[in-house]
mmCIF file of the N, C-alpha and C atoms, coordinates in Angstrom:
data_MODEL
# 
_entry.id   MODEL 
# 
loop_
_atom_site.group_PDB 
_atom_site.id 
_atom_site.type_symbol 
_atom_site.label_atom_id 
_atom_site.label_alt_id 
_atom_site.label_comp_id 
_atom_site.label_asym_id 
_atom_site.label_entity_id 
_atom_site.label_seq_id 
_atom_site.pdbx_PDB_ins_code 
_atom_site.Cartn_x 
_atom_site.Cartn_y 
_atom_site.Cartn_z 
_atom_site.occupancy 
_atom_site.B_iso_or_equiv 
_atom_site.pdbx_formal_charge 
_atom_site.auth_seq_id 
_atom_site.auth_comp_id 
_atom_site.auth_asym_id 
_atom_site.auth_atom_id 
_atom_site.pdbx_PDB_model_num 
ATOM 1   N N  . MET A 1 1  ? 20.504 -24.893 -17.412 1.00 0.00 ? 1  MET A N  1 
ATOM 2   C CA . MET A 1 1  ? 20.372 -26.088 -18.218 1.00 0.00 ? 1  MET A CA 1 
ATOM 3   C C  . MET A 1 1  ? 20.647 -25.729 -19.681 1.00 0.00 ? 1  MET A C  1 
ATOM 4   N N  . GLU A 1 2  ? 21.490 -26.492 -20.294 1.00 0.00 ? 2  GLU A N  1 
ATOM 5   C CA . GLU A 1 2  ? 21.863 -26.257 -21.689 1.00 0.00 ? 2  GLU A CA 1 
ATOM 6   C C  . GLU A 1 2  ? 20.843 -26.919 -22.614 1.00 0.00 ? 2  GLU A C  1 
ATOM 7   N N  . SER A 1 3  ? 20.314 -26.151 -23.555 1.00 0.00 ? 3  SER A N  1 
ATOM 8   C CA . SER A 1 3  ? 19.354 -26.746 -24.483 1.00 0.00 ? 3  SER A CA 1 
ATOM 9   C C  . SER A 1 3  ? 20.014 -26.943 -25.846 1.00 0.00 ? 3  SER A C  1 
ATOM 10  N N  . LYS A 1 4  ? 19.702 -28.043 -26.446 1.00 0.00 ? 4  LYS A N  1 
ATOM 11  C CA . LYS A 1 4  ? 20.223 -28.334 -27.780 1.00 0.00 ? 4  LYS A CA 1 
ATOM 12  C C  . LYS A 1 4  ? 19.138 -28.003 -28.786 1.00 0.00 ? 4  LYS A C  1 
ATOM 13  N N  . GLN A 1 5  ? 19.528 -27.290 -29.786 1.00 0.00 ? 5  GLN A N  1 
ATOM 14  C CA . GLN A 1 5  ? 18.574 -26.934 -30.830 1.00 0.00 ? 5  GLN A CA 1 
ATOM 15  C C  . GLN A 1 5  ? 18.623 -27.999 -31.914 1.00 0.00 ? 5  GLN A C  1 
ATOM 16  N N  . HIS A 1 6  ? 17.468 -28.510 -32.274 1.00 0.00 ? 6  HIS A N  1 
ATOM 17  C CA . HIS A 1 6  ? 17.389 -29.519 -33.328 1.00 0.00 ? 6  HIS A CA 1 
ATOM 18  C C  . HIS A 1 6  ? 17.128 -28.814 -34.649 1.00 0.00 ? 6  HIS A C  1 
ATOM 19  N N  . LEU A 1 7  ? 18.041 -28.952 -35.574 1.00 0.00 ? 7  LEU A N  1 
ATOM 20  C CA . LEU A 1 7  ? 17.873 -28.336 -36.879 1.00 0.00 ? 7  LEU A CA 1 
ATOM 21  C C  . LEU A 1 7  ? 17.329 -29.376 -37.849 1.00 0.00 ? 7  LEU A C  1 
ATOM 22  N N  . SER A 1 8  ? 16.204 -29.070 -38.463 1.00 0.00 ? 8  SER A N  1 
ATOM 23  C CA . SER A 1 8  ? 15.625 -29.999 -39.422 1.00 0.00 ? 8  SER A CA 1 
ATOM 24  C C  . SER A 1 8  ? 16.329 -29.829 -40.761 1.00 0.00 ? 8  SER A C  1 
ATOM 25  N N  . PRO A 1 9  ? 16.336 -30.882 -41.586 1.00 0.00 ? 9  PRO A N  1 
ATOM 26  C CA . PRO A 1 9  ? 16.966 -30.764 -42.908 1.00 0.00 ? 9  PRO A CA 1 
ATOM 27  C C  . PRO A 1 9  ? 16.222 -29.735 -43.750 1.00 0.00 ? 9  PRO A C  1 
ATOM 28  N N  . ALA A 1 10 ? 16.952 -29.110 -44.634 1.00 0.00 ? 10 ALA A N  1 
ATOM 29  C CA . ALA A 1 10 ? 16.344 -28.105 -45.508 1.00 0.00 ? 10 ALA A CA 1 
ATOM 30  C C  . ALA A 1 10 ? 15.285 -28.755 -46.390 1.00 0.00 ? 10 ALA A C  1 
ATOM 31  N N  . VAL A 1 11 ? 14.166 -28.086 -46.532 1.00 0.00 ? 11 VAL A N  1 
ATOM 32  C CA . VAL A 1 11 ? 13.090 -28.567 -47.397 1.00 0.00 ? 11 VAL A CA 1 
ATOM 33  C C  . VAL A 1 11 ? 12.706 -27.475 -48.380 1.00 0.00 ? 11 VAL A C  1 
ATOM 34  N N  . LEU A 1 12 ? 12.313 -27.910 -49.570 1.00 0.00 ? 12 LEU A N  1 
ATOM 35  C CA . LEU A 1 12 ? 11.913 -26.992 -50.622 1.00 0.00 ? 12 LEU A CA 1 
ATOM 36  C C  . LEU A 1 12 ? 10.487 -27.281 -51.046 1.00 0.00 ? 12 LEU A C  1 
ATOM 37  N N  . ASN A 1 13 ? 9.767  -26.251 -51.471 1.00 0.00 ? 13 ASN A N  1 
ATOM 38  C CA . ASN A 1 13 ? 8.442  -26.481 -52.036 1.00 0.00 ? 13 ASN A CA 1 
ATOM 39  C C  . ASN A 1 13 ? 8.603  -26.898 -53.501 1.00 0.00 ? 13 ASN A C  1 
ATOM 40  N N  . GLU A 1 14 ? 7.497  -27.141 -54.178 1.00 0.00 ? 14 GLU A N  1 
ATOM 41  C CA . GLU A 1 14 ? 7.554  -27.658 -55.549 1.00 0.00 ? 14 GLU A CA 1 
ATOM 42  C C  . GLU A 1 14 ? 8.255  -26.689 -56.502 1.00 0.00 ? 14 GLU A C  1 
ATOM 43  N N  . GLU A 1 15 ? 7.951  -25.412 -56.405 1.00 0.00 ? 15 GLU A N  1 
ATOM 44  C CA . GLU A 1 15 ? 8.559  -24.423 -57.292 1.00 0.00 ? 15 GLU A CA 1 
ATOM 45  C C  . GLU A 1 15 ? 10.068 -24.326 -57.066 1.00 0.00 ? 15 GLU A C  1 
ATOM 46  N N  . GLU A 1 16 ? 10.476 -24.279 -55.803 1.00 0.00 ? 16 GLU A N  1 
ATOM 47  C CA . GLU A 1 16 ? 11.903 -24.216 -55.477 1.00 0.00 ? 16 GLU A CA 1 
ATOM 48  C C  . GLU A 1 16 ? 12.623 -25.475 -55.945 1.00 0.00 ? 16 GLU A C  1 
ATOM 49  N N  . THR A 1 17 ? 11.962 -26.620 -55.794 1.00 0.00 ? 17 THR A N  1 
ATOM 50  C CA . THR A 1 17 ? 12.554 -27.886 -56.216 1.00 0.00 ? 17 THR A CA 1 
ATOM 51  C C  . THR A 1 17 ? 12.758 -27.916 -57.722 1.00 0.00 ? 17 THR A C  1 
ATOM 52  N N  . ALA A 1 18 ? 11.752 -27.469 -58.476 1.00 0.00 ? 18 ALA A N  1 
ATOM 53  C CA . ALA A 1 18 ? 11.862 -27.447 -59.935 1.00 0.00 ? 18 ALA A CA 1 
ATOM 54  C C  . ALA A 1 18 ? 13.056 -26.605 -60.368 1.00 0.00 ? 18 ALA A C  1 
ATOM 55  N N  . ILE A 1 19 ? 13.231 -25.468 -59.741 1.00 0.00 ? 19 ILE A N  1 
ATOM 56  C CA . ILE A 1 19 ? 14.373 -24.609 -60.064 1.00 0.00 ? 19 ILE A CA 1 
ATOM 57  C C  . ILE A 1 19 ? 15.675 -25.298 -59.677 1.00 0.00 ? 19 ILE A C  1 
ATOM 58  N N  . TYR A 1 20 ? 15.713 -25.903 -58.500 1.00 0.00 ? 20 TYR A N  1 
ATOM 59  C CA . TYR A 1 20 ? 16.926 -26.550 -57.994 1.00 0.00 ? 20 TYR A CA 1 
ATOM 60  C C  . TYR A 1 20 ? 17.405 -27.670 -58.911 1.00 0.00 ? 20 TYR A C  1 
ATOM 61  N N  . ILE A 1 21 ? 16.481 -28.490 -59.415 1.00 0.00 ? 21 ILE A N  1 
ATOM 62  C CA . ILE A 1 21 ? 16.896 -29.613 -60.265 1.00 0.00 ? 21 ILE A CA 1 
ATOM 63  C C  . ILE A 1 21 ? 16.844 -29.280 -61.751 1.00 0.00 ? 21 ILE A C  1 
ATOM 64  N N  . GLY A 1 22 ? 16.364 -28.078 -62.085 1.00 0.00 ? 22 GLY A N  1 
ATOM 65  C CA . GLY A 1 22 ? 16.337 -27.659 -63.484 1.00 0.00 ? 22 GLY A CA 1 
ATOM 66  C C  . GLY A 1 22 ? 15.260 -28.329 -64.321 1.00 0.00 ? 22 GLY A C  1 
ATOM 67  N N  . MET A 1 23 ? 14.159 -28.670 -63.693 1.00 0.00 ? 23 MET A N  1 
ATOM 68  C CA . MET A 1 23 ? 13.048 -29.303 -64.391 1.00 0.00 ? 23 MET A CA 1 
ATOM 69  C C  . MET A 1 23 ? 11.779 -28.497 -64.105 1.00 0.00 ? 23 MET A C  1 
ATOM 70  N N  . SER A 1 24 ? 10.685 -28.875 -64.751 1.00 0.00 ? 24 SER A N  1 
ATOM 71  C CA . SER A 1 24 ? 9.427  -28.147 -64.562 1.00 0.00 ? 24 SER A CA 1 
ATOM 72  C C  . SER A 1 24 ? 8.636  -28.707 -63.381 1.00 0.00 ? 24 SER A C  1 
ATOM 73  N N  . ARG A 1 25 ? 7.669  -27.908 -62.931 1.00 0.00 ? 25 ARG A N  1 
ATOM 74  C CA . ARG A 1 25 ? 6.769  -28.380 -61.886 1.00 0.00 ? 25 ARG A CA 1 
ATOM 75  C C  . ARG A 1 25 ? 5.924  -29.536 -62.416 1.00 0.00 ? 25 ARG A C  1 
ATOM 76  N N  . GLY A 1 26 ? 5.586  -29.500 -63.700 1.00 0.00 ? 26 GLY A N  1 
ATOM 77  C CA . GLY A 1 26 ? 4.844  -30.597 -64.317 1.00 0.00 ? 26 GLY A CA 1 
ATOM 78  C C  . GLY A 1 26 ? 5.616  -31.900 -64.259 1.00 0.00 ? 26 GLY A C  1 
ATOM 79  N N  . PHE A 1 27 ? 6.930  -31.822 -64.456 1.00 0.00 ? 27 PHE A N  1 
ATOM 80  C CA . PHE A 1 27 ? 7.787  -33.006 -64.343 1.00 0.00 ? 27 PHE A CA 1 
ATOM 81  C C  . PHE A 1 27 ? 7.657  -33.613 -62.953 1.00 0.00 ? 27 PHE A C  1 
ATOM 82  N N  . LEU A 1 28 ? 7.715  -32.765 -61.931 1.00 0.00 ? 28 LEU A N  1 
ATOM 83  C CA . LEU A 1 28 ? 7.608  -33.259 -60.555 1.00 0.00 ? 28 LEU A CA 1 
ATOM 84  C C  . LEU A 1 28 ? 6.241  -33.879 -60.299 1.00 0.00 ? 28 LEU A C  1 
ATOM 85  N N  . ARG A 1 29 ? 5.199  -33.263 -60.814 1.00 0.00 ? 29 ARG A N  1 
ATOM 86  C CA . ARG A 1 29 ? 3.843  -33.802 -60.631 1.00 0.00 ? 29 ARG A CA 1 
ATOM 87  C C  . ARG A 1 29 ? 3.692  -35.151 -61.325 1.00 0.00 ? 29 ARG A C  1 
ATOM 88  N N  . ARG A 1 30 ? 4.221  -35.261 -62.543 1.00 0.00 ? 30 ARG A N  1 
ATOM 89  C CA . ARG A 1 30 ? 4.153  -36.547 -63.255 1.00 0.00 ? 30 ARG A CA 1 
ATOM 90  C C  . ARG A 1 30 ? 4.912  -37.627 -62.495 1.00 0.00 ? 30 ARG A C  1 
ATOM 91  N N  . CYS A 1 31 ? 6.058  -37.266 -61.954 1.00 0.00 ? 31 CYS A N  1 
ATOM 92  C CA . CYS A 1 31 ? 6.831  -38.242 -61.175 1.00 0.00 ? 31 CYS A CA 1 
ATOM 93  C C  . CYS A 1 31 ? 6.046  -38.711 -59.951 1.00 0.00 ? 31 CYS A C  1 
ATOM 94  N N  . ARG A 1 32 ? 5.349  -37.784 -59.294 1.00 0.00 ? 32 ARG A N  1 
ATOM 95  C CA . ARG A 1 32 ? 4.565  -38.178 -58.120 1.00 0.00 ? 32 ARG A CA 1 
ATOM 96  C C  . ARG A 1 32 ? 3.389  -39.057 -58.519 1.00 0.00 ? 32 ARG A C  1 
ATOM 97  N N  . MET A 1 33 ? 2.739  -38.723 -59.623 1.00 0.00 ? 33 MET A N  1 
ATOM 98  C CA . MET A 1 33 ? 1.567  -39.495 -60.061 1.00 0.00 ? 33 MET A CA 1 
ATOM 99  C C  . MET A 1 33 ? 1.958  -40.872 -60.582 1.00 0.00 ? 33 MET A C  1 
ATOM 100 N N  . ASN A 1 34 ? 3.020  -40.924 -61.369 1.00 0.00 ? 34 ASN A N  1 
ATOM 101 C CA . ASN A 1 34 ? 3.419  -42.168 -62.024 1.00 0.00 ? 34 ASN A CA 1 
ATOM 102 C C  . ASN A 1 34 ? 4.511  -42.927 -61.281 1.00 0.00 ? 34 ASN A C  1 
ATOM 103 N N  . GLY A 1 35 ? 5.222  -42.233 -60.412 1.00 0.00 ? 35 GLY A N  1 
ATOM 104 C CA . GLY A 1 35 ? 6.324  -42.868 -59.692 1.00 0.00 ? 35 GLY A CA 1 
ATOM 105 C C  . GLY A 1 35 ? 7.609  -42.922 -60.488 1.00 0.00 ? 35 GLY A C  1 
ATOM 106 N N  . ARG A 1 36 ? 7.510  -42.601 -61.778 1.00 0.00 ? 36 ARG A N  1 
ATOM 107 C CA . ARG A 1 36 ? 8.692  -42.668 -62.643 1.00 0.00 ? 36 ARG A CA 1 
ATOM 108 C C  . ARG A 1 36 ? 8.665  -41.542 -63.664 1.00 0.00 ? 36 ARG A C  1 
ATOM 109 N N  . THR A 1 37 ? 9.842  -41.243 -64.219 1.00 0.00 ? 37 THR A N  1 
ATOM 110 C CA . THR A 1 37 ? 9.933  -40.262 -65.293 1.00 0.00 ? 37 THR A CA 1 
ATOM 111 C C  . THR A 1 37 ? 9.547  -40.938 -66.604 1.00 0.00 ? 37 THR A C  1 
ATOM 112 N N  . LYS A 1 38 ? 9.445  -40.158 -67.689 1.00 0.00 ? 38 LYS A N  1 
ATOM 113 C CA . LYS A 1 38 ? 9.120  -40.741 -68.995 1.00 0.00 ? 38 LYS A CA 1 
ATOM 114 C C  . LYS A 1 38 ? 10.157 -41.771 -69.427 1.00 0.00 ? 38 LYS A C  1 
ATOM 115 N N  . SER A 1 39 ? 11.412 -41.559 -69.040 1.00 0.00 ? 39 SER A N  1 
ATOM 116 C CA . SER A 1 39 ? 12.468 -42.497 -69.423 1.00 0.00 ? 39 SER A CA 1 
ATOM 117 C C  . SER A 1 39 ? 12.487 -43.747 -68.545 1.00 0.00 ? 39 SER A C  1 
ATOM 118 N N  . GLY A 1 40 ? 11.635 -43.772 -67.524 1.00 0.00 ? 40 GLY A N  1 
ATOM 119 C CA . GLY A 1 40 ? 11.565 -44.939 -66.647 1.00 0.00 ? 40 GLY A CA 1 
ATOM 120 C C  . GLY A 1 40 ? 12.349 -44.794 -65.358 1.00 0.00 ? 40 GLY A C  1 
ATOM 121 N N  . ALA A 1 41 ? 13.075 -43.680 -65.224 1.00 0.00 ? 41 ALA A N  1 
ATOM 122 C CA . ALA A 1 41 ? 13.830 -43.458 -63.989 1.00 0.00 ? 41 ALA A CA 1 
ATOM 123 C C  . ALA A 1 41 ? 12.866 -43.107 -62.856 1.00 0.00 ? 41 ALA A C  1 
ATOM 124 N N  . LYS A 1 42 ? 13.234 -43.465 -61.666 1.00 0.00 ? 42 LYS A N  1 
ATOM 125 C CA . LYS A 1 42 ? 12.423 -43.148 -60.491 1.00 0.00 ? 42 LYS A CA 1 
ATOM 126 C C  . LYS A 1 42 ? 12.531 -41.653 -60.194 1.00 0.00 ? 42 LYS A C  1 
ATOM 127 N N  . GLY A 1 43 ? 11.413 -41.011 -59.879 1.00 0.00 ? 43 GLY A N  1 
ATOM 128 C CA . GLY A 1 43 ? 11.408 -39.587 -59.548 1.00 0.00 ? 43 GLY A CA 1 
ATOM 129 C C  . GLY A 1 43 ? 11.983 -39.331 -58.168 1.00 0.00 ? 43 GLY A C  1 
ATOM 130 N N  . PRO A 1 44 ? 12.244 -38.057 -57.848 1.00 0.00 ? 44 PRO A N  1 
ATOM 131 C CA . PRO A 1 44 ? 12.812 -37.736 -56.533 1.00 0.00 ? 44 PRO A CA 1 
ATOM 132 C C  . PRO A 1 44 ? 11.821 -38.008 -55.399 1.00 0.00 ? 44 PRO A C  1 
ATOM 133 N N  . ALA A 1 45 ? 12.355 -38.400 -54.261 1.00 0.00 ? 45 ALA A N  1 
ATOM 134 C CA . ALA A 1 45 ? 11.536 -38.643 -53.070 1.00 0.00 ? 45 ALA A CA 1 
ATOM 135 C C  . ALA A 1 45 ? 10.913 -37.335 -52.605 1.00 0.00 ? 45 ALA A C  1 
ATOM 136 N N  . TYR A 1 46 ? 9.725  -37.429 -52.034 1.00 0.00 ? 46 TYR A N  1 
ATOM 137 C CA . TYR A 1 46 ? 9.038  -36.239 -51.536 1.00 0.00 ? 46 TYR A CA 1 
ATOM 138 C C  . TYR A 1 46 ? 8.326  -36.559 -50.235 1.00 0.00 ? 46 TYR A C  1 
ATOM 139 N N  . VAL A 1 47 ? 7.899  -35.514 -49.555 1.00 0.00 ? 47 VAL A N  1 
ATOM 140 C CA . VAL A 1 47 ? 7.182  -35.643 -48.296 1.00 0.00 ? 47 VAL A CA 1 
ATOM 141 C C  . VAL A 1 47 ? 5.821  -34.984 -48.459 1.00 0.00 ? 47 VAL A C  1 
ATOM 142 N N  . ARG A 1 48 ? 4.773  -35.694 -48.086 1.00 0.00 ? 48 ARG A N  1 
ATOM 143 C CA . ARG A 1 48 ? 3.434  -35.104 -48.054 1.00 0.00 ? 48 ARG A CA 1 
ATOM 144 C C  . ARG A 1 48 ? 3.150  -34.763 -46.593 1.00 0.00 ? 48 ARG A C  1 
ATOM 145 N N  . VAL A 1 49 ? 2.910  -33.490 -46.332 1.00 0.00 ? 49 VAL A N  1 
ATOM 146 C CA . VAL A 1 49 ? 2.654  -33.033 -44.970 1.00 0.00 ? 49 VAL A CA 1 
ATOM 147 C C  . VAL A 1 49 ? 1.338  -33.646 -44.499 1.00 0.00 ? 49 VAL A C  1 
ATOM 148 N N  . PRO A 1 50 ? 1.357  -34.360 -43.364 1.00 0.00 ? 50 PRO A N  1 
ATOM 149 C CA . PRO A 1 50 ? 0.144  -35.020 -42.878 1.00 0.00 ? 50 PRO A CA 1 
ATOM 150 C C  . PRO A 1 50 ? -1.022 -34.042 -42.707 1.00 0.00 ? 50 PRO A C  1 
ATOM 151 N N  . GLY A 1 51 ? -2.195 -34.470 -43.143 1.00 0.00 ? 51 GLY A N  1 
ATOM 152 C CA . GLY A 1 51 ? -3.390 -33.676 -42.988 1.00 0.00 ? 51 GLY A CA 1 
ATOM 153 C C  . GLY A 1 51 ? -3.549 -32.556 -44.003 1.00 0.00 ? 51 GLY A C  1 
ATOM 154 N N  . SER A 1 52 ? -2.707 -32.555 -45.028 1.00 0.00 ? 52 SER A N  1 
ATOM 155 C CA . SER A 1 52 ? -2.811 -31.514 -46.048 1.00 0.00 ? 52 SER A CA 1 
ATOM 156 C C  . SER A 1 52 ? -2.364 -32.068 -47.396 1.00 0.00 ? 52 SER A C  1 
ATOM 157 N N  . ARG A 1 53 ? -2.451 -31.243 -48.406 1.00 0.00 ? 53 ARG A N  1 
ATOM 158 C CA . ARG A 1 53 ? -1.974 -31.627 -49.739 1.00 0.00 ? 53 ARG A CA 1 
ATOM 159 C C  . ARG A 1 53 ? -0.600 -31.028 -50.025 1.00 0.00 ? 53 ARG A C  1 
ATOM 160 N N  . THR A 1 54 ? 0.016  -30.493 -48.987 1.00 0.00 ? 54 THR A N  1 
ATOM 161 C CA . THR A 1 54 ? 1.309  -29.840 -49.120 1.00 0.00 ? 54 THR A CA 1 
ATOM 162 C C  . THR A 1 54 ? 2.405  -30.858 -49.398 1.00 0.00 ? 54 THR A C  1 
ATOM 163 N N  . ILE A 1 55 ? 3.209  -30.571 -50.407 1.00 0.00 ? 55 ILE A N  1 
ATOM 164 C CA . ILE A 1 55 ? 4.328  -31.429 -50.790 1.00 0.00 ? 55 ILE A CA 1 
ATOM 165 C C  . ILE A 1 55 ? 5.630  -30.672 -50.540 1.00 0.00 ? 55 ILE A C  1 
ATOM 166 N N  . ARG A 1 56 ? 6.596  -31.349 -49.973 1.00 0.00 ? 56 ARG A N  1 
ATOM 167 C CA . ARG A 1 56 ? 7.920  -30.783 -49.761 1.00 0.00 ? 56 ARG A CA 1 
ATOM 168 C C  . ARG A 1 56 ? 8.968  -31.792 -50.202 1.00 0.00 ? 56 ARG A C  1 
ATOM 169 N N  . TYR A 1 57 ? 10.109 -31.275 -50.597 1.00 0.00 ? 57 TYR A N  1 
ATOM 170 C CA . TYR A 1 57 ? 11.243 -32.100 -51.014 1.00 0.00 ? 57 TYR A CA 1 
ATOM 171 C C  . TYR A 1 57 ? 12.421 -31.769 -50.118 1.00 0.00 ? 57 TYR A C  1 
ATOM 172 N N  . ARG A 1 58 ? 13.036 -32.802 -49.555 1.00 0.00 ? 58 ARG A N  1 
ATOM 173 C CA . ARG A 1 58 ? 14.220 -32.591 -48.717 1.00 0.00 ? 58 ARG A CA 1 
ATOM 174 C C  . ARG A 1 58 ? 15.429 -32.397 -49.612 1.00 0.00 ? 58 ARG A C  1 
ATOM 175 N N  . LEU A 1 59 ? 16.232 -31.410 -49.285 1.00 0.00 ? 59 LEU A N  1 
ATOM 176 C CA . LEU A 1 59 ? 17.402 -31.091 -50.084 1.00 0.00 ? 59 LEU A CA 1 
ATOM 177 C C  . LEU A 1 59 ? 18.341 -32.287 -50.197 1.00 0.00 ? 59 LEU A C  1 
ATOM 178 N N  . GLU A 1 60 ? 18.516 -33.017 -49.117 1.00 0.00 ? 60 GLU A N  1 
ATOM 179 C CA . GLU A 1 60 ? 19.428 -34.174 -49.159 1.00 0.00 ? 60 GLU A CA 1 
ATOM 180 C C  . GLU A 1 60 ? 18.886 -35.272 -50.079 1.00 0.00 ? 60 GLU A C  1 
ATOM 181 N N  . ASP A 1 61 ? 17.562 -35.434 -50.157 1.00 0.00 ? 61 ASP A N  1 
ATOM 182 C CA . ASP A 1 61 ? 16.978 -36.413 -51.081 1.00 0.00 ? 61 ASP A CA 1 
ATOM 183 C C  . ASP A 1 61 ? 17.174 -35.981 -52.531 1.00 0.00 ? 61 ASP A C  1 
ATOM 184 N N  . LEU A 1 62 ? 17.044 -34.683 -52.787 1.00 0.00 ? 62 LEU A N  1 
ATOM 185 C CA . LEU A 1 62 ? 17.237 -34.181 -54.150 1.00 0.00 ? 62 LEU A CA 1 
ATOM 186 C C  . LEU A 1 62 ? 18.677 -34.354 -54.599 1.00 0.00 ? 62 LEU A C  1 
ATOM 187 N N  . ASP A 1 63 ? 19.622 -34.067 -53.707 1.00 0.00 ? 63 ASP A N  1 
ATOM 188 C CA . ASP A 1 63 ? 21.035 -34.248 -54.047 1.00 0.00 ? 63 ASP A CA 1 
ATOM 189 C C  . ASP A 1 63 ? 21.336 -35.712 -54.345 1.00 0.00 ? 63 ASP A C  1 
ATOM 190 N N  . ALA A 1 64 ? 20.777 -36.616 -53.547 1.00 0.00 ? 64 ALA A N  1 
ATOM 191 C CA . ALA A 1 64 ? 20.976 -38.051 -53.774 1.00 0.00 ? 64 ALA A CA 1 
ATOM 192 C C  . ALA A 1 64 ? 20.364 -38.464 -55.115 1.00 0.00 ? 64 ALA A C  1 
ATOM 193 N N  . TRP A 1 65 ? 19.166 -37.963 -55.431 1.00 0.00 ? 65 TRP A N  1 
ATOM 194 C CA . TRP A 1 65 ? 18.495 -38.292 -56.691 1.00 0.00 ? 65 TRP A CA 1 
ATOM 195 C C  . TRP A 1 65 ? 19.314 -37.803 -57.878 1.00 0.00 ? 65 TRP A C  1 
ATOM 196 N N  . LEU A 1 66 ? 19.852 -36.595 -57.774 1.00 0.00 ? 66 LEU A N  1 
ATOM 197 C CA . LEU A 1 66 ? 20.678 -36.064 -58.863 1.00 0.00 ? 66 LEU A CA 1 
ATOM 198 C C  . LEU A 1 66 ? 21.925 -36.934 -59.075 1.00 0.00 ? 66 LEU A C  1 
ATOM 199 N N  . LEU A 1 67 ? 22.543 -37.377 -57.985 1.00 0.00 ? 67 LEU A N  1 
ATOM 200 C CA . LEU A 1 67 ? 23.723 -38.230 -58.110 1.00 0.00 ? 67 LEU A CA 1 
ATOM 201 C C  . LEU A 1 67 ? 23.382 -39.589 -58.713 1.00 0.00 ? 67 LEU A C  1 
ATOM 202 N N  . GLU A 1 68 ? 22.247 -40.147 -58.321 1.00 0.00 ? 68 GLU A N  1 
ATOM 203 C CA . GLU A 1 68 ? 21.823 -41.450 -58.847 1.00 0.00 ? 68 GLU A CA 1 
ATOM 204 C C  . GLU A 1 68 ? 21.517 -41.399 -60.339 1.00 0.00 ? 68 GLU A C  1 
ATOM 205 N N  . ASN A 1 69 ? 21.152 -40.231 -60.837 1.00 0.00 ? 69 ASN A N  1 
ATOM 206 C CA . ASN A 1 69 ? 20.717 -40.111 -62.223 1.00 0.00 ? 69 ASN A CA 1 
ATOM 207 C C  . ASN A 1 69 ? 21.725 -39.388 -63.116 1.00 0.00 ? 69 ASN A C  1 
ATOM 208 N N  . ARG A 1 70 ? 22.967 -39.350 -62.714 1.00 0.00 ? 70 ARG A N  1 
ATOM 209 C CA . ARG A 1 70 ? 23.971 -38.713 -63.565 1.00 0.00 ? 70 ARG A CA 1 
ATOM 210 C C  . ARG A 1 70 ? 24.598 -39.775 -64.465 1.00 0.00 ? 70 ARG A C  1 
ATOM 211 N N  . TYR A 1 71 ? 24.979 -39.333 -65.624 1.00 0.00 ? 71 TYR A N  1 
ATOM 212 C CA . TYR A 1 71 ? 25.556 -40.229 -66.627 1.00 0.00 ? 71 TYR A CA 1 
ATOM 213 C C  . TYR A 1 71 ? 26.854 -39.636 -67.148 1.00 0.00 ? 71 TYR A C  1 
ATOM 214 N N  . GLY A 1 72 ? 27.646 -40.477 -67.777 1.00 0.00 ? 72 GLY A N  1 
ATOM 215 C CA . GLY A 1 72 ? 28.875 -40.030 -68.410 1.00 0.00 ? 72 GLY A CA 1 
ATOM 216 C C  . GLY A 1 72 ? 29.996 -39.713 -67.440 1.00 0.00 ? 72 GLY A C  1 
ATOM 217 N N  . VAL A 1 73 ? 29.903 -40.273 -66.238 1.00 0.00 ? 73 VAL A N  1 
ATOM 218 C CA . VAL A 1 73 ? 30.935 -40.013 -65.243 1.00 0.00 ? 73 VAL A CA 1 
ATOM 219 C C  . VAL A 1 73 ? 31.937 -41.132 -65.248 1.00 0.00 ? 73 VAL A C  1 
# 
């Protein structure tokens, strides 16, 4: 019987996410608490692991957020 392996999308923790988008961990925390950045832009989507305080960010969501927030193109 052939088994198919299900690959989950890449996820990053808060520190990895901050490095990936070039912002601070505090920026990410403020976005989660307020739902928006200081400029009023919506922060990146995140996942809260059920039953814990663990936060993860999906790489595809971060890429989409970066594209949505680019200017001068």
